[in-house]
PQR file with spaces between the fields and no chain letter, atoms N, CA, C, O and H, PARSE charges and radii, in Angstrom:
ATOM       1  N    MET     1      -9.488  -22.586   11.491 -0.4000 1.5000
ATOM       2  CA   MET     1      -8.845  -21.862   12.561 -0.0000 2.0000
ATOM       3  C    MET     1      -7.416  -22.355   12.762  0.5500 1.7000
ATOM       4  O    MET     1      -6.528  -21.566   13.081 -0.5500 1.4000
ATOM       5  N    ASP     2      -7.189  -23.654   12.578 -0.4000 1.5000
ATOM       6  CA   ASP     2      -5.834  -24.181   12.734 -0.0000 2.0000
ATOM       7  C    ASP     2      -4.880  -23.544   11.737  0.5500 1.7000
ATOM       8  O    ASP     2      -3.737  -23.239   12.077 -0.5500 1.4000
ATOM       9  H    ASP     2      -7.911  -24.296   12.319  0.4000 1.0000
ATOM      10  N    ALA     3      -5.344  -23.340   10.509 -0.4000 1.5000
ATOM      11  CA   ALA     3      -4.499  -22.702    9.498 -0.0000 2.0000
ATOM      12  C    ALA     3      -4.147  -21.284    9.914  0.5500 1.7000
ATOM      13  O    ALA     3      -3.030  -20.827    9.672 -0.5500 1.4000
ATOM      14  H    ALA     3      -6.273  -23.588   10.233  0.4000 1.0000
ATOM      15  N    MET     4      -5.085  -20.584   10.536 -0.4000 1.5000
ATOM      16  CA   MET     4      -4.818  -19.228   11.009 -0.0000 2.0000
ATOM      17  C    MET     4      -3.735  -19.247   12.082  0.5500 1.7000
ATOM      18  O    MET     4      -2.863  -18.379   12.106 -0.5500 1.4000
ATOM      19  H    MET     4      -5.993  -20.955   10.733  0.4000 1.0000
ATOM      20  N    ARG     5      -3.792  -20.224   12.958 -0.4000 1.5000
ATOM      21  CA   ARG     5      -2.790  -20.312   14.030 -0.0000 2.0000
ATOM      22  C    ARG     5      -1.411  -20.652   13.478  0.5500 1.7000
ATOM      23  O    ARG     5      -0.397  -20.153   13.966 -0.5500 1.4000
ATOM      24  H    ARG     5      -4.501  -20.929   12.939  0.4000 1.0000
ATOM      25  N    ARG     6      -1.381  -21.506   12.455 -0.4000 1.5000
ATOM      26  CA   ARG     6      -0.099  -21.932   11.882 -0.0000 2.0000
ATOM      27  C    ARG     6       0.550  -20.847   11.033  0.5500 1.7000
ATOM      28  O    ARG     6       1.773  -20.824   10.890 -0.5500 1.4000
ATOM      29  H    ARG     6      -2.205  -21.911   12.058  0.4000 1.0000
ATOM      30  N    ASN     7      -0.247  -19.956   10.472 -0.4000 1.5000
ATOM      31  CA   ASN     7       0.301  -18.912    9.611 -0.0000 2.0000
ATOM      32  C    ASN     7       1.153  -17.947   10.430  0.5500 1.7000
ATOM      33  O    ASN     7       0.645  -17.229   11.291 -0.5500 1.4000
ATOM      34  H    ASN     7      -1.240  -19.975   10.588  0.4000 1.0000
ATOM      35  N    LYS     8       2.426  -17.941   10.157 -0.4000 1.5000
ATOM      36  CA   LYS     8       3.337  -17.020   10.845 -0.0000 2.0000
ATOM      37  C    LYS     8       3.998  -16.053    9.861  0.5500 1.7000
ATOM      38  O    LYS     8       4.620  -15.075   10.275 -0.5500 1.4000
ATOM      39  H    LYS     8       2.839  -18.525    9.458  0.4000 1.0000
ATOM      40  N    ASN     9       3.861  -16.326    8.556 -0.4000 1.5000
ATOM      41  CA   ASN     9       4.631  -15.589    7.560 -0.0000 2.0000
ATOM      42  C    ASN     9       3.824  -14.653    6.669  0.5500 1.7000
ATOM      43  O    ASN     9       4.398  -13.759    6.047 -0.5500 1.4000
ATOM      44  H    ASN     9       3.355  -17.120    8.220  0.4000 1.0000
ATOM      45  N    ILE    10       2.527  -14.834    6.593 -0.4000 1.5000
ATOM      46  CA   ILE    10       1.720  -14.029    5.677 -0.0000 2.0000
ATOM      47  C    ILE    10       0.879  -13.042    6.483  0.5500 1.7000
ATOM      48  O    ILE    10      -0.034  -13.451    7.200 -0.5500 1.4000
ATOM      49  H    ILE    10       2.061  -15.560    7.098  0.4000 1.0000
ATOM      50  N    PRO    11       1.179  -11.742    6.374 -0.5600 1.5000
ATOM      51  CA   PRO    11       0.406  -10.737    7.101  0.2800 2.0000
ATOM      52  C    PRO    11      -1.059  -10.754    6.653  0.5500 1.7000
ATOM      53  O    PRO    11      -1.361  -11.021    5.490 -0.5500 1.4000
ATOM      54  N    VAL    12      -1.952  -10.468    7.587 -0.4000 1.5000
ATOM      55  CA   VAL    12      -3.387  -10.525    7.302 -0.0000 2.0000
ATOM      56  C    VAL    12      -4.047   -9.205    7.711  0.5500 1.7000
ATOM      57  O    VAL    12      -3.839   -8.704    8.816 -0.5500 1.4000
ATOM      58  H    VAL    12      -1.706  -10.251    8.532  0.4000 1.0000
ATOM      59  N    PHE    13      -4.847   -8.659    6.793 -0.4000 1.5000
ATOM      60  CA   PHE    13      -5.634   -7.455    7.051 -0.0000 2.0000
ATOM      61  C    PHE    13      -7.091   -7.881    7.186  0.5500 1.7000
ATOM      62  O    PHE    13      -7.684   -8.396    6.238 -0.5500 1.4000
ATOM      63  H    PHE    13      -5.016   -9.067    5.895  0.4000 1.0000
ATOM      64  N    PHE    14      -7.656   -7.668    8.353 -0.4000 1.5000
ATOM      65  CA   PHE    14      -9.054   -7.999    8.610 -0.0000 2.0000
ATOM      66  C    PHE    14      -9.876   -6.713    8.529  0.5500 1.7000
ATOM      67  O    PHE    14      -9.497   -5.698    9.113 -0.5500 1.4000
ATOM      68  H    PHE    14      -7.174   -7.250    9.123  0.4000 1.0000
ATOM      69  N    ALA    15     -10.988   -6.750    7.815 -0.4000 1.5000
ATOM      70  CA   ALA    15     -11.904   -5.610    7.755 -0.0000 2.0000
ATOM      71  C    ALA    15     -13.314   -6.130    7.993  0.5500 1.7000
ATOM      72  O    ALA    15     -13.718   -7.150    7.434 -0.5500 1.4000
ATOM      73  H    ALA    15     -11.296   -7.575    7.341  0.4000 1.0000
ATOM      74  N    HIS    16     -14.053   -5.417    8.830 -0.4000 1.5000
ATOM      75  CA   HIS    16     -15.403   -5.880    9.160 -0.0000 2.0000
ATOM      76  C    HIS    16     -16.262   -4.692    9.574  0.5500 1.7000
ATOM      77  O    HIS    16     -15.789   -3.772   10.241 -0.5500 1.4000
ATOM      78  H    HIS    16     -13.725   -4.588    9.285  0.4000 1.0000
ATOM      79  N    GLY    17     -17.515   -4.723    9.174 -0.4000 1.5000
ATOM      80  CA   GLY    17     -18.472   -3.716    9.614 -0.0000 2.0000
ATOM      81  C    GLY    17     -19.101   -4.139   10.928  0.5500 1.7000
ATOM      82  O    GLY    17     -19.506   -5.290   11.087 -0.5500 1.4000
ATOM      83  H    GLY    17     -17.899   -5.470    8.632  0.4000 1.0000
ATOM      84  N    ASP    18     -19.184   -3.217   11.861 -0.4000 1.5000
ATOM      85  CA   ASP    18     -19.722   -3.604   13.169 -0.0000 2.0000
ATOM      86  C    ASP    18     -21.248   -3.719   13.179  0.5500 1.7000
ATOM      87  O    ASP    18     -21.836   -4.086   14.197 -0.5500 1.4000
ATOM      88  H    ASP    18     -18.856   -2.282   11.732  0.4000 1.0000
ATOM      89  N    ALA    19     -21.893   -3.407   12.045 -0.4000 1.5000
ATOM      90  CA   ALA    19     -23.345   -3.576   11.935 -0.0000 2.0000
ATOM      91  C    ALA    19     -23.688   -4.753   11.017  0.5500 1.7000
ATOM      92  O    ALA    19     -24.810   -4.849   10.520 -0.5500 1.4000
ATOM      93  H    ALA    19     -21.416   -3.109   11.218  0.4000 1.0000
ATOM      94  N    ASP    20     -22.736   -5.632   10.796 -0.4000 1.5000
ATOM      95  CA   ASP    20     -22.947   -6.808    9.944 -0.0000 2.0000
ATOM      96  C    ASP    20     -23.916   -7.756   10.643  0.5500 1.7000
ATOM      97  O    ASP    20     -23.633   -8.253   11.733 -0.5500 1.4000
ATOM      98  H    ASP    20     -21.824   -5.555   11.200  0.4000 1.0000
ATOM      99  N    ASP    21     -25.059   -8.002   10.011 -0.4000 1.5000
ATOM     100  CA   ASP    21     -26.032   -8.913   10.609 -0.0000 2.0000
ATOM     101  C    ASP    21     -26.015  -10.288    9.943  0.5500 1.7000
ATOM     102  O    ASP    21     -26.871  -11.129   10.218 -0.5500 1.4000
ATOM     103  H    ASP    21     -25.289   -7.599    9.126  0.4000 1.0000
ATOM     104  N    PHE    22     -25.029  -10.511    9.060 -0.4000 1.5000
ATOM     105  CA   PHE    22     -24.883  -11.808    8.398 -0.0000 2.0000
ATOM     106  C    PHE    22     -23.734  -12.604    9.023  0.5500 1.7000
ATOM     107  O    PHE    22     -23.898  -13.768    9.388 -0.5500 1.4000
ATOM     108  H    PHE    22     -24.334   -9.828    8.837  0.4000 1.0000
ATOM     109  N    VAL    23     -22.580  -11.963    9.137 -0.4000 1.5000
ATOM     110  CA   VAL    23     -21.413  -12.568    9.797 -0.0000 2.0000
ATOM     111  C    VAL    23     -21.111  -11.713   11.026  0.5500 1.7000
ATOM     112  O    VAL    23     -20.698  -10.562   10.882 -0.5500 1.4000
ATOM     113  H    VAL    23     -22.447  -11.017    8.840  0.4000 1.0000
ATOM     114  N    PRO    24     -21.304  -12.239   12.207 -0.5600 1.5000
ATOM     115  CA   PRO    24     -21.065  -11.453   13.418  0.2800 2.0000
ATOM     116  C    PRO    24     -19.609  -10.981   13.512  0.5500 1.7000
ATOM     117  O    PRO    24     -18.678  -11.722   13.193 -0.5500 1.4000
ATOM     118  N    VAL    25     -19.438   -9.748   13.953 -0.4000 1.5000
ATOM     119  CA   VAL    25     -18.094   -9.197   14.107 -0.0000 2.0000
ATOM     120  C    VAL    25     -17.275  -10.040   15.084  0.5500 1.7000
ATOM     121  O    VAL    25     -16.046  -10.042   15.018 -0.5500 1.4000
ATOM     122  H    VAL    25     -20.194   -9.147   14.212  0.4000 1.0000
ATOM     123  N    ALA    26     -17.934  -10.743   15.974 -0.4000 1.5000
ATOM     124  CA   ALA    26     -17.230  -11.622   16.920 -0.0000 2.0000
ATOM     125  C    ALA    26     -16.436  -12.700   16.186  0.5500 1.7000
ATOM     126  O    ALA    26     -15.391  -13.134   16.671 -0.5500 1.4000
ATOM     127  H    ALA    26     -18.932  -10.742   16.028  0.4000 1.0000
ATOM     128  N    MET    27     -16.918  -13.135   15.031 -0.4000 1.5000
ATOM     129  CA   MET    27     -16.189  -14.157   14.263 -0.0000 2.0000
ATOM     130  C    MET    27     -14.868  -13.594   13.738  0.5500 1.7000
ATOM     131  O    MET    27     -13.847  -14.282   13.746 -0.5500 1.4000
ATOM     132  H    MET    27     -17.767  -12.783   14.637  0.4000 1.0000
ATOM     133  N    THR    28     -14.894  -12.351   13.285 -0.4000 1.5000
ATOM     134  CA   THR    28     -13.661  -11.728   12.811 -0.0000 2.0000
ATOM     135  C    THR    28     -12.706  -11.509   13.976  0.5500 1.7000
ATOM     136  O    THR    28     -11.501  -11.718   13.839 -0.5500 1.4000
ATOM     137  H    THR    28     -15.723  -11.792   13.278  0.4000 1.0000
ATOM     138  N    ARG    29     -13.227  -11.095   15.102 -0.4000 1.5000
ATOM     139  CA   ARG    29     -12.373  -10.921   16.288 -0.0000 2.0000
ATOM     140  C    ARG    29     -11.743  -12.252   16.708  0.5500 1.7000
ATOM     141  O    ARG    29     -10.588  -12.286   17.135 -0.5500 1.4000
ATOM     142  H    ARG    29     -14.206  -10.925   15.213  0.4000 1.0000
ATOM     143  N    GLU    30     -12.492  -13.332   16.589 -0.4000 1.5000
ATOM     144  CA   GLU    30     -11.973  -14.654   16.926 -0.0000 2.0000
ATOM     145  C    GLU    30     -10.863  -15.062   15.955  0.5500 1.7000
ATOM     146  O    GLU    30      -9.824  -15.570   16.377 -0.5500 1.4000
ATOM     147  H    GLU    30     -13.430  -13.303   16.243  0.4000 1.0000
ATOM     148  N    ASN    31     -11.080  -14.841   14.663 -0.4000 1.5000
ATOM     149  CA   ASN    31     -10.048  -15.150   13.673 -0.0000 2.0000
ATOM     150  C    ASN    31      -8.817  -14.271   13.869  0.5500 1.7000
ATOM     151  O    ASN    31      -7.686  -14.739   13.744 -0.5500 1.4000
ATOM     152  H    ASN    31     -11.924  -14.428   14.320  0.4000 1.0000
ATOM     153  N    TYR    32      -9.044  -13.001   14.175 -0.4000 1.5000
ATOM     154  CA   TYR    32      -7.941  -12.081   14.435 -0.0000 2.0000
ATOM     155  C    TYR    32      -7.106  -12.577   15.618  0.5500 1.7000
ATOM     156  O    TYR    32      -5.877  -12.609   15.546 -0.5500 1.4000
ATOM     157  H    TYR    32      -9.964  -12.621   14.276  0.4000 1.0000
ATOM     158  N    ALA    33      -7.764  -12.956   16.682 -0.4000 1.5000
ATOM     159  CA   ALA    33      -7.060  -13.442   17.875 -0.0000 2.0000
ATOM     160  C    ALA    33      -6.290  -14.721   17.587  0.5500 1.7000
ATOM     161  O    ALA    33      -5.215  -14.938   18.146 -0.5500 1.4000
ATOM     162  H    ALA    33      -8.762  -12.930   16.741  0.4000 1.0000
ATOM     163  N    ALA    34      -6.830  -15.567   16.722 -0.4000 1.5000
ATOM     164  CA   ALA    34      -6.186  -16.850   16.417 -0.0000 2.0000
ATOM     165  C    ALA    34      -5.048  -16.719   15.415  0.5500 1.7000
ATOM     166  O    ALA    34      -4.195  -17.602   15.327 -0.5500 1.4000
ATOM     167  H    ALA    34      -7.704  -15.390   16.268  0.4000 1.0000
ATOM     168  N    CYS    35      -5.027  -15.641   14.670 -0.4000 1.5000
ATOM     169  CA   CYS    35      -4.027  -15.474   13.611 -0.0000 2.0000
ATOM     170  C    CYS    35      -2.631  -15.358   14.213  0.5500 1.7000
ATOM     171  O    CYS    35      -2.387  -14.540   15.100 -0.5500 1.4000
ATOM     172  H    CYS    35      -5.720  -14.923   14.741  0.4000 1.0000
ATOM     173  N    GLY    36      -1.722  -16.188   13.716 -0.4000 1.5000
ATOM     174  CA   GLY    36      -0.367  -16.199   14.244 -0.0000 2.0000
ATOM     175  C    GLY    36       0.588  -15.250   13.548  0.5500 1.7000
ATOM     176  O    GLY    36       1.742  -15.120   13.956 -0.5500 1.4000
ATOM     177  H    GLY    36      -1.920  -16.852   12.995  0.4000 1.0000
ATOM     178  N    ALA    37       0.123  -14.589   12.506 -0.4000 1.5000
ATOM     179  CA   ALA    37       0.980  -13.688   11.730 -0.0000 2.0000
ATOM     180  C    ALA    37       0.790  -12.248   12.193  0.5500 1.7000
ATOM     181  O    ALA    37      -0.053  -11.952   13.040 -0.5500 1.4000
ATOM     182  H    ALA    37      -0.814  -14.695   12.174  0.4000 1.0000
ATOM     183  N    GLU    38       1.606  -11.352   11.607 -0.4000 1.5000
ATOM     184  CA   GLU    38       1.358   -9.933   11.824 -0.0000 2.0000
ATOM     185  C    GLU    38      -0.012   -9.645   11.246  0.5500 1.7000
ATOM     186  O    GLU    38      -0.384  -10.195   10.209 -0.5500 1.4000
ATOM     187  H    GLU    38       2.291  -11.592   10.919  0.4000 1.0000
ATOM     188  N    LYS    39      -0.761   -8.788   11.911 -0.4000 1.5000
ATOM     189  CA   LYS    39      -2.144   -8.584   11.504 -0.0000 2.0000
ATOM     190  C    LYS    39      -2.627   -7.206   11.908  0.5500 1.7000
ATOM     191  O    LYS    39      -2.063   -6.560   12.791 -0.5500 1.4000
ATOM     192  H    LYS    39      -0.459   -8.342   12.753  0.4000 1.0000
ATOM     193  N    GLU    40      -3.681   -6.774   11.244 -0.4000 1.5000
ATOM     194  CA   GLU    40      -4.357   -5.539   11.610 -0.0000 2.0000
ATOM     195  C    GLU    40      -5.848   -5.758   11.457  0.5500 1.7000
ATOM     196  O    GLU    40      -6.292   -6.510   10.589 -0.5500 1.4000
ATOM     197  H    GLU    40      -4.140   -7.299   10.527  0.4000 1.0000
ATOM     198  N    LEU    41      -6.615   -5.099   12.302 -0.4000 1.5000
ATOM     199  CA   LEU    41      -8.068   -5.198   12.273 -0.0000 2.0000
ATOM     200  C    LEU    41      -8.653   -3.818   12.023  0.5500 1.7000
ATOM     201  O    LEU    41      -8.388   -2.873   12.767 -0.5500 1.4000
ATOM     202  H    LEU    41      -6.255   -4.488   13.007  0.4000 1.0000
ATOM     203  N    PHE    42      -9.447   -3.713   10.972 -0.4000 1.5000
ATOM     204  CA   PHE    42     -10.151   -2.475   10.653 -0.0000 2.0000
ATOM     205  C    PHE    42     -11.639   -2.709   10.875  0.5500 1.7000
ATOM     206  O    PHE    42     -12.236   -3.574   10.233 -0.5500 1.4000
ATOM     207  H    PHE    42      -9.662   -4.480   10.368  0.4000 1.0000
ATOM     208  N    LEU    43     -12.232   -1.951   11.771 -0.4000 1.5000
ATOM     209  CA   LEU    43     -13.671   -2.035   12.016 -0.0000 2.0000
ATOM     210  C    LEU    43     -14.335   -0.765   11.496  0.5500 1.7000
ATOM     211  O    LEU    43     -13.900    0.348   11.790 -0.5500 1.4000
ATOM     212  H    LEU    43     -11.747   -1.248   12.292  0.4000 1.0000
ATOM     213  N    ALA    44     -15.394   -0.955   10.721 -0.4000 1.5000
ATOM     214  CA   ALA    44     -16.131    0.168   10.155 -0.0000 2.0000
ATOM     215  C    ALA    44     -17.435    0.356   10.930  0.5500 1.7000
ATOM     216  O    ALA    44     -18.354   -0.451   10.793 -0.5500 1.4000
ATOM     217  H    ALA    44     -15.747   -1.860   10.482  0.4000 1.0000
ATOM     218  N    PRO    45     -17.523    1.405   11.737 -0.5600 1.5000
ATOM     219  CA   PRO    45     -18.743    1.650   12.502  0.2800 2.0000
ATOM     220  C    PRO    45     -19.944    1.860   11.578  0.5500 1.7000
ATOM     221  O    PRO    45     -19.884    2.651   10.637 -0.5500 1.4000
ATOM     222  N    GLY    46     -21.024    1.149   11.857 -0.4000 1.5000
ATOM     223  CA   GLY    46     -22.253    1.314   11.095 -0.0000 2.0000
ATOM     224  C    GLY    46     -22.312    0.567    9.776  0.5500 1.7000
ATOM     225  O    GLY    46     -23.328    0.628    9.084 -0.5500 1.4000
ATOM     226  H    GLY    46     -21.073    0.507   12.621  0.4000 1.0000
ATOM     227  N    ALA    47     -21.246   -0.137    9.409 -0.4000 1.5000
ATOM     228  CA   ALA    47     -21.212   -0.844    8.127 -0.0000 2.0000
ATOM     229  C    ALA    47     -21.796   -2.242    8.259  0.5500 1.7000
ATOM     230  O    ALA    47     -21.483   -2.979    9.194 -0.5500 1.4000
ATOM     231  H    ALA    47     -20.421   -0.186    9.971  0.4000 1.0000
ATOM     232  N    GLY    48     -22.645   -2.587    7.311 -0.4000 1.5000
ATOM     233  CA   GLY    48     -23.209   -3.924    7.264 -0.0000 2.0000
ATOM     234  C    GLY    48     -22.293   -4.873    6.511  0.5500 1.7000
ATOM     235  O    GLY    48     -21.139   -4.549    6.230 -0.5500 1.4000
ATOM     236  H    GLY    48     -22.900   -1.988    6.551  0.4000 1.0000
ATOM     237  N    HIS    49     -22.815   -6.045    6.187 -0.4000 1.5000
ATOM     238  CA   HIS    49     -22.039   -7.104    5.535 -0.0000 2.0000
ATOM     239  C    HIS    49     -21.482   -6.641    4.185  0.5500 1.7000
ATOM     240  O    HIS    49     -22.234   -6.232    3.300 -0.5500 1.4000
ATOM     241  H    HIS    49     -23.752   -6.309    6.415  0.4000 1.0000
ATOM     242  N    GLY    50     -20.167   -6.710    4.042 -0.4000 1.5000
ATOM     243  CA   GLY    50     -19.505   -6.355    2.790 -0.0000 2.0000
ATOM     244  C    GLY    50     -19.485   -4.871    2.483  0.5500 1.7000
ATOM     245  O    GLY    50     -19.182   -4.486    1.354 -0.5500 1.4000
ATOM     246  H    GLY    50     -19.556   -7.042    4.761  0.4000 1.0000
ATOM     247  N    LEU    51     -19.798   -4.033    3.450 -0.4000 1.5000
ATOM     248  CA   LEU    51     -19.915   -2.600    3.190 -0.0000 2.0000
ATOM     249  C    LEU    51     -18.874   -1.748    3.908  0.5500 1.7000
ATOM     250  O    LEU    51     -18.992   -0.523    3.917 -0.5500 1.4000
ATOM     251  H    LEU    51     -20.044   -4.346    4.367  0.4000 1.0000
ATOM     252  N    SER    52     -17.877   -2.353    4.499 -0.4000 1.5000
ATOM     253  CA   SER    52     -16.863   -1.592    5.242 -0.0000 2.0000
ATOM     254  C    SER    52     -16.235   -0.513    4.379  0.5500 1.7000
ATOM     255  O    SER    52     -16.088    0.631    4.809 -0.5500 1.4000
ATOM     256  H    SER    52     -17.781   -3.349    4.492  0.4000 1.0000
ATOM     257  N    TYR    53     -15.866   -0.882    3.161 -0.4000 1.5000
ATOM     258  CA   TYR    53     -15.202    0.070    2.262 -0.0000 2.0000
ATOM     259  C    TYR    53     -16.157    1.190    1.846  0.5500 1.7000
ATOM     260  O    TYR    53     -15.762    2.355    1.804 -0.5500 1.4000
ATOM     261  H    TYR    53     -15.985   -1.811    2.812  0.4000 1.0000
ATOM     262  N    LEU    54     -17.384    0.853    1.545 -0.4000 1.5000
ATOM     263  CA   LEU    54     -18.335    1.869    1.093 -0.0000 2.0000
ATOM     264  C    LEU    54     -18.700    2.849    2.197  0.5500 1.7000
ATOM     265  O    LEU    54     -18.872    4.040    1.936 -0.5500 1.4000
ATOM     266  H    LEU    54     -17.705   -0.094    1.579  0.4000 1.0000
ATOM     267  N    VAL    55     -18.819    2.367    3.416 -0.4000 1.5000
ATOM     268  CA   VAL    55     -19.225    3.215    4.537 -0.0000 2.0000
ATOM     269  C    VAL    55     -18.057    4.052    5.063  0.5500 1.7000
ATOM     270  O    VAL    55     -18.240    5.209    5.441 -0.5500 1.4000
ATOM     271  H    VAL    55     -18.680    1.400    3.628  0.4000 1.0000
ATOM     272  N    GLU    56     -16.874    3.474    5.086 -0.4000 1.5000
ATOM     273  CA   GLU    56     -15.691    4.140    5.659 -0.0000 2.0000
ATOM     274  C    GLU    56     -14.558    4.167    4.640  0.5500 1.7000
ATOM     275  O    GLU    56     -13.428    3.785    4.945 -0.5500 1.4000
ATOM     276  H    GLU    56     -16.725    2.534    4.779  0.4000 1.0000
ATOM     277  N    ARG    57     -14.867    4.621    3.428 -0.4000 1.5000
ATOM     278  CA   ARG    57     -13.907    4.541    2.321 -0.0000 2.0000
ATOM     279  C    ARG    57     -12.543    5.154    2.645  0.5500 1.7000
ATOM     280  O    ARG    57     -11.516    4.494    2.490 -0.5500 1.4000
ATOM     281  H    ARG    57     -15.784    4.932    3.180  0.4000 1.0000
ATOM     282  N    GLU    58     -12.527    6.386    3.084 -0.4000 1.5000
ATOM     283  CA   GLU    58     -11.245    7.060    3.324 -0.0000 2.0000
ATOM     284  C    GLU    58     -10.440    6.371    4.419  0.5500 1.7000
ATOM     285  O    GLU    58      -9.242    6.137    4.257 -0.5500 1.4000
ATOM     286  H    GLU    58     -13.362    6.923    3.209  0.4000 1.0000
ATOM     287  N    ARG    59     -11.085    6.050    5.520 -0.4000 1.5000
ATOM     288  CA   ARG    59     -10.382    5.372    6.621 -0.0000 2.0000
ATOM     289  C    ARG    59      -9.921    3.981    6.212  0.5500 1.7000
ATOM     290  O    ARG    59      -8.812    3.564    6.547 -0.5500 1.4000
ATOM     291  H    ARG    59     -12.058    6.240    5.651  0.4000 1.0000
ATOM     292  N    CYS    60     -10.773    3.266    5.488 -0.4000 1.5000
ATOM     293  CA   CYS    60     -10.430    1.909    5.051 -0.0000 2.0000
ATOM     294  C    CYS    60      -9.246    1.947    4.089  0.5500 1.7000
ATOM     295  O    CYS    60      -8.305    1.164    4.227 -0.5500 1.4000
ATOM     296  H    CYS    60     -11.673    3.605    5.216  0.4000 1.0000
ATOM     297  N    GLU    61      -9.292    2.865    3.106 -0.4000 1.5000
ATOM     298  CA   GLU    61      -8.179    2.994    2.158 -0.0000 2.0000
ATOM     299  C    GLU    61      -6.887    3.333    2.882  0.5500 1.7000
ATOM     300  O    GLU    61      -5.844    2.739    2.608 -0.5500 1.4000
ATOM     301  H    GLU    61     -10.055    3.501    2.994  0.4000 1.0000
ATOM     302  N    ALA    62      -6.950    4.277    3.798 -0.4000 1.5000
ATOM     303  CA   ALA    62      -5.748    4.687    4.532 -0.0000 2.0000
ATOM     304  C    ALA    62      -5.175    3.518    5.324  0.5500 1.7000
ATOM     305  O    ALA    62      -3.964    3.299    5.319 -0.5500 1.4000
ATOM     306  H    ALA    62      -7.797    4.759    4.021  0.4000 1.0000
ATOM     307  N    ALA    63      -6.032    2.772    6.000 -0.4000 1.5000
ATOM     308  CA   ALA    63      -5.573    1.631    6.796 -0.0000 2.0000
ATOM     309  C    ALA    63      -4.984    0.541    5.909  0.5500 1.7000
ATOM     310  O    ALA    63      -3.936   -0.025    6.221 -0.5500 1.4000
ATOM     311  H    ALA    63      -7.016    2.950    6.004  0.4000 1.0000
ATOM     312  N    LEU    64      -5.664    0.249    4.800 -0.4000 1.5000
ATOM     313  CA   LEU    64      -5.181   -0.799    3.904 -0.0000 2.0000
ATOM     314  C    LEU    64      -3.878   -0.397    3.230  0.5500 1.7000
ATOM     315  O    LEU    64      -2.962   -1.213    3.132 -0.5500 1.4000
ATOM     316  H    LEU    64      -6.515    0.708    4.547  0.4000 1.0000
ATOM     317  N    LEU    65      -3.776    0.843    2.763 -0.4000 1.5000
ATOM     318  CA   LEU    65      -2.535    1.290    2.127 -0.0000 2.0000
ATOM     319  C    LEU    65      -1.373    1.286    3.117  0.5500 1.7000
ATOM     320  O    LEU    65      -0.261    0.900    2.757 -0.5500 1.4000
ATOM     321  H    LEU    65      -4.520    1.506    2.842  0.4000 1.0000
ATOM     322  N    ALA    66      -1.610    1.705    4.341 -0.4000 1.5000
ATOM     323  CA   ALA    66      -0.555    1.667    5.362 -0.0000 2.0000
ATOM     324  C    ALA    66      -0.117    0.229    5.612  0.5500 1.7000
ATOM     325  O    ALA    66       1.075   -0.044    5.749 -0.5500 1.4000
ATOM     326  H    ALA    66      -2.514    2.019    4.633  0.4000 1.0000
ATOM     327  N    PHE    67      -1.075   -0.689    5.672 -0.4000 1.5000
ATOM     328  CA   PHE    67      -0.776   -2.109    5.867 -0.0000 2.0000
ATOM     329  C    PHE    67       0.060   -2.643    4.699  0.5500 1.7000
ATOM     330  O    PHE    67       1.058   -3.332    4.911 -0.5500 1.4000
ATOM     331  H    PHE    67      -2.044   -0.468    5.560  0.4000 1.0000
ATOM     332  N    LEU    68      -0.348   -2.324    3.478 -0.4000 1.5000
ATOM     333  CA   LEU    68       0.387   -2.803    2.301 -0.0000 2.0000
ATOM     334  C    LEU    68       1.795   -2.219    2.253  0.5500 1.7000
ATOM     335  O    LEU    68       2.754   -2.932    1.956 -0.5500 1.4000
ATOM     336  H    LEU    68      -1.159   -1.764    3.306  0.4000 1.0000
ATOM     337  N    ARG    69       1.922   -0.932    2.541 -0.4000 1.5000
ATOM     338  CA   ARG    69       3.259   -0.315    2.543 -0.0000 2.0000
ATOM     339  C    ARG    69       4.166   -0.975    3.582  0.5500 1.7000
ATOM     340  O    ARG    69       5.361   -1.159    3.353 -0.5500 1.4000
ATOM     341  H    ARG    69       1.143   -0.353    2.782  0.4000 1.0000
ATOM     342  N    LYS    70       3.594   -1.318    4.699 -0.4000 1.5000
ATOM     343  CA   LYS    70       4.370   -1.939    5.773 -0.0000 2.0000
ATOM     344  C    LYS    70       4.836   -3.341    5.399  0.5500 1.7000
ATOM     345  O    LYS    70       5.936   -3.751    5.768 -0.5500 1.4000
ATOM     346  H    LYS    70       2.623   -1.169    4.886  0.4000 1.0000
ATOM     347  N    HIS    71       3.998   -4.079    4.664 -0.4000 1.5000
ATOM     348  CA   HIS    71       4.270   -5.496    4.452 -0.0000 2.0000
ATOM     349  C    HIS    71       4.710   -5.881    3.042  0.5500 1.7000
ATOM     350  O    HIS    71       5.196   -6.993    2.838 -0.5500 1.4000
ATOM     351  H    HIS    71       3.104   -3.746    4.365  0.4000 1.0000
ATOM     352  N    MET    72       4.554   -4.998    2.077 -0.4000 1.5000
ATOM     353  CA   MET    72       4.981   -5.324    0.706 -0.0000 2.0000
ATOM     354  C    MET    72       6.471   -5.026    0.578  0.5500 1.7000
ATOM     355  O    MET    72       6.968   -4.018    1.082 -0.5500 1.4000
ATOM     356  H    MET    72       4.159   -4.094    2.243  0.4000 1.0000
ATOM     357  N    HIS    73       7.155   -5.909   -0.094 -0.4000 1.5000
ATOM     358  CA   HIS    73       8.588   -5.726   -0.307 -0.0000 2.0000
ATOM     359  C    HIS    73       8.828   -5.492   -1.783  0.5500 1.7000
ATOM     360  O    HIS    73       8.288   -6.213   -2.622 -0.5500 1.4000
ATOM     361  H    HIS    73       6.751   -6.727   -0.503  0.4000 1.0000
ATOM     362  N    SER    74       9.628   -4.497   -2.110 -0.4000 1.5000
ATOM     363  CA   SER    74       9.920   -4.245   -3.524 -0.0000 2.0000
ATOM     364  C    SER    74      10.857   -5.325   -4.038  0.5500 1.7000
ATOM     365  O    SER    74      11.686   -5.864   -3.305 -0.5500 1.4000
ATOM     366  H    SER    74      10.067   -3.911   -1.428  0.4000 1.0000
ATOM     367  N    ALA    75      10.699   -5.622   -5.312 -0.4000 1.5000
ATOM     368  CA   ALA    75      11.506   -6.693   -5.929 -0.0000 2.0000
ATOM     369  C    ALA    75      12.903   -6.219   -6.220  0.5500 1.7000
ATOM     370  O    ALA    75      13.720   -6.981   -6.736 -0.5500 1.4000
ATOM     371  H    ALA    75      10.026   -5.184   -5.908  0.4000 1.0000
């Protein structure tokens, strides 16, 4: 958690399924709150552990691509 607080320069994209019964969504919310960098949180309704992309593919892709476009710099 300390590393998350210290990070000010690397943007972080958080994705989590709200039906995850292995890693509680509260843990991702806690990490999101502690993150000191620019960040975005994508929650997939009804998605279990590791299934955010499969359950909400179009929304997840759109959110991730928007995040990457915002934070990637061309060389």
